[in-house]
Structure formats: C-alpha cells, structure tokens
N, C-alpha and C positions, 0 to 999 in steps of 0.2 A: 202607705196606702194611696192608691190612685183613686181619688174621690170620684172623678168623672166616670171612670170605668165601673166603679162600684155602684154608682147611682143607676147607670144604664142596665147593668146586669140584674141588680136587685129589683128594679122597677118592673122589668119584663117578667121576672119570676113571680112577683106579687100578683100581677094581672092574671096569671094562670092558676093561682091558689095553691101552688106547690109548697106546702108548709115545711117539709123536710129540707128541700133545696134552699129555701129562703133562710132557714135557721143555720144551715151549714155555711152558707155564704157569709152571714153576719158574724159567726164565730171566727171565720177566717180573716175578717177585717181587723180584728184587734191584734196588735203586736207589741213588742217592747217599746216602740216609739209612738204607737197610736193608742190613745186611751178610749174608753167607752164614751167619754164626753166629746172627744174629737169626732167619733163616728156619728154621734147624735147631731152635732152642729153641722158637719160637712156632708153627711149622707142622708140621714133620716129626715132632717128638716127640709132639704130641697125636694125629697121625694113627696113629702106631704104637700108641698106647694104645687108640685106637678100634678098630683092627684086632683087637687082642687081645680086647677086650671083646665085640665083635660076633661074632667066631668062637667064643668061649667060650659065648656065649648062643645059638649056632646061628641068628644073624640074617643071615648071609651064606653063600652056597654055597661048597663047596670050590673050585670053578672061580674064582669071584670072589676068594676069599682067595688062591689061588695066583697069579692075575694080579697082585693088589695087592702081595703080598710080593716077588715076583720083580722087579717094576718098581720098587718102593721101594728094594730093595737096589741096583739099578743107579743110582738117583738118589743115594742116600747115598754110594755108592762114589765117584762123580764129584764130588759137591758139596764134599768136604773139601779139594779142590785150591784152592778159593776162600777158605779160612779165612786170617785174618791171625794169624800165630803170635806170641804174646807171647814176650819173652826167656825163655830157660830158667831155671827157678828152682832147679836142682840137686837136685830131689826126684823120686823114683820111686814109681809106684803100680802094683800088680798088680791087674788086673781080670778077673774070671771071670763067667760068666753062666749062665742056664738053658739047657736044651738045645733048646728050640723055635725055630722059624724067626724069629718076631717077637722073642722074648727075646734071641736072639743078635744080631739086627739092631739092637735098641734099645741093647744093650750096646756094639755097634760105634760107634753114633752117639755114645754117651757117651764112649767111649775117644777118638774123634776130637776132641770138644769139650774134654775134659780136656787132651789133648795141645796143642791150640791155645792153652790157657790157661797154658802154660808148663811142664807136667809131662812127665817121661819116662814113657811108658806101655808096660807089657807086658800085652797082651790076648790071652787064650787061648780065649775062648768057654766052652762048657759041656762037661760030660762028663769033667771032670778029677778023678781020684781025690784024696782028701784028703791022702794021704801025698805025692803029687806036688806039691800046692800047698805043703805045709809044707816040703818039700825045696827048692822053688824060692825060697820066702821066705828060707830059710837062705842060699842062693847069692847072692841079690840084695840082701838086707837093705833091703827097700822102706820108704818112709815111711808107707805105708798099704796095706791089702788091701781091695779092694772086691768084694763079691758083688752083682751087678746082675741084676735081672729073673729071679729063679729061678721055676720053676713050683711050685705047691703041693706036688707030689710030691718036690721037691728040698729042702724045708724040713728034714726030719730029717737030711739029709746036711750042710746048713749048720750046724745046731745041733751035730751031732757034730764037725764041723771046729773050731768055736769052742771047744767043751768040751775038745777035745784040746789046742788051743793053751793054754788056761787051765790044764789039769791038768798039762801038762808044764812050764808056766812058760816056754814058748817065746816069744821075741820080745815081752817084756813091755811094750815101748814102741811096738809097732806097732798102731795102731788098726785095727779091723775095722769097715767101714762097709757096711751093707746098704741096698739101695734098688731102686726099680723093681718091676715085676711084682707079686707078691702083697704086697710090703711097701707098695705104694701103696693097697691095698684093706683090709688087715688091720691096723688101728691097734694099736700096741703089740707087734706080732709081732717086730720087730727087737730090742726090749728083751727079749722072752721068750727068744729064741735066744741072747742074750748079746752082741749087737753093741754097739760103743761109740757108734755114731751111725747115723742113718738119713736117707735123702733120697728125695723122691718125684719129683724132676725132675733133669735134667742140671745146671741152674743151681744147684739146692740142693746137689748133690753137690760141685760146684766150690767152693761156699762152705764146705762142711764140710772139704774137703781143705785149702783155704787157711788154715783156722783150726786145723789140727792142732797140738797141743802135746804132743810125745812125752814130755816130762818129767811133764806132768800125767797122761797115760795111764799111765805107769809107776807114779806115786804112787797112782793110783786102784786099779790092780791089786794093789799090795803091801798096801794098807790094807783091802781088801775081801775077805771070805771068798768062796770060790767058791760061788755059789748053786746049789741043786739045781733040777731042772726043776720040782719041786713049789713051791718058793719063788718061782720066776719066775712060774709060773701064778697064784699067790696075789697077787703084786704087780700083775700085769696086771689081774686081776679087780678089785682095789681101785681102780686107776686108772680103769678103765672105769666103775665104779660112781660115782666122784666126778665124772666128766665130764658 
C-alpha cells in the first residue's frame, strides 16, 4: 500500500461526497500484507488530521467538510469489523474526547484501535462533566484515563479535571494521558496541564498504554509536590527555550 497516494486520492474523494468511490477505494487498500489496522493508522488517521487542519484554516467549505466527515464516519464505523483483536490483557481504559465532529471521530478511531490491541475500552466521546468522569473512574478503577483530541476551548476543563484528581489525591496510580487534537500542535501543553504522558498518534497512544507502570505513577505522585499553573508555565517556557 502506498499510503501517501491513498491519502491523497481518498481525501479528494471524501470532499466530493462520492460514497461509492470512497468505499471502493478503501476496499482496495487492504491486501495480504496490509491489515485493516495498517490502513487506519497510516491512512485514516492522517486524513482526520488533515480535515481538522484545513477546516480550522478555512481551506475547505462547510459543504465539503460535512461531506467528508459524514462519509469518513461511515467508513470508520464499518472498518473496525476487519480488525484482528489481540488477546485481552485484563486492563481497562477510559477514553474521552473533544466535542467537535472530527475530534469525536478521531477518538472513536483511537478507541477501536486500542480495543483491537487487547484493552477493554470505555469510550464516551465529549461533553462529559469532570465530576461524572471522576465518578466513573471510581466505579471502574481503570488502568488509565485518556483525554483525546480536545479542542483548544476544552483545555481549561482538562487542566481543571487533572488538578482536581491531584488535589483530592484520587486514583494516585491511574495515569492520565492526553493526545490528539491540540496536543499534536502545542508542544509541551500536555505537561503544562499536568498529564502523565502524551501521544500524537493512535500508535503512540497504544505504546504509552502498554508501558503503563501504575506503581511508578503512584510513586511519582507521592514524591512530587502539586505544581501550580505558574510553575507549569515556567517549566514549559524553559523547555521551549532549550529546544
């Protein structure tokens, strides 16, 4: 599979809303050496990122954006049936997202891929209040909490959620991982809001999840003073200056 060519061809078809042509192209991407997971990681994920960037930059019309997102949703919904599911690893992850169409869809794609990698996934999309998230974490005792593809306007709420968890000392061994969306574009933002890790792609997120060490997370929380927002900003500024 030539991923770059596939991305270009499929993206242009999506903008026209040609459902049949899009589905035919997608079916042709899978071969003996290319799995459905490969296509999702290397074609669908980059396309969702392009849709977000071009819409944000006013480079595509509302009509083309709506054509593409509705058709892409249909493709993503059907594509997961072809995933080869790894044996269950006995671990659970909660995944929440930003409230936009592309943000929710990219988080759904991530949820499907994480599930295929062996995790039990609880995915609720966006618009969930912090107290509901905290309550659900208490009910399920997940191995990780993921905030994926939030909008810039969602960042204060993400920061507030993480600060609330830290201040209460709630779930001290549950890592909070932020990724996608604005975290792909704003280097250091995940650290600034207090996340334990960040990921810019679904594959990177799976890697972070598989490497979770809850004992290390607990030790880190117990040994570190809760940073203030000012301290976080200063640390990020120092990191950016050194880069």
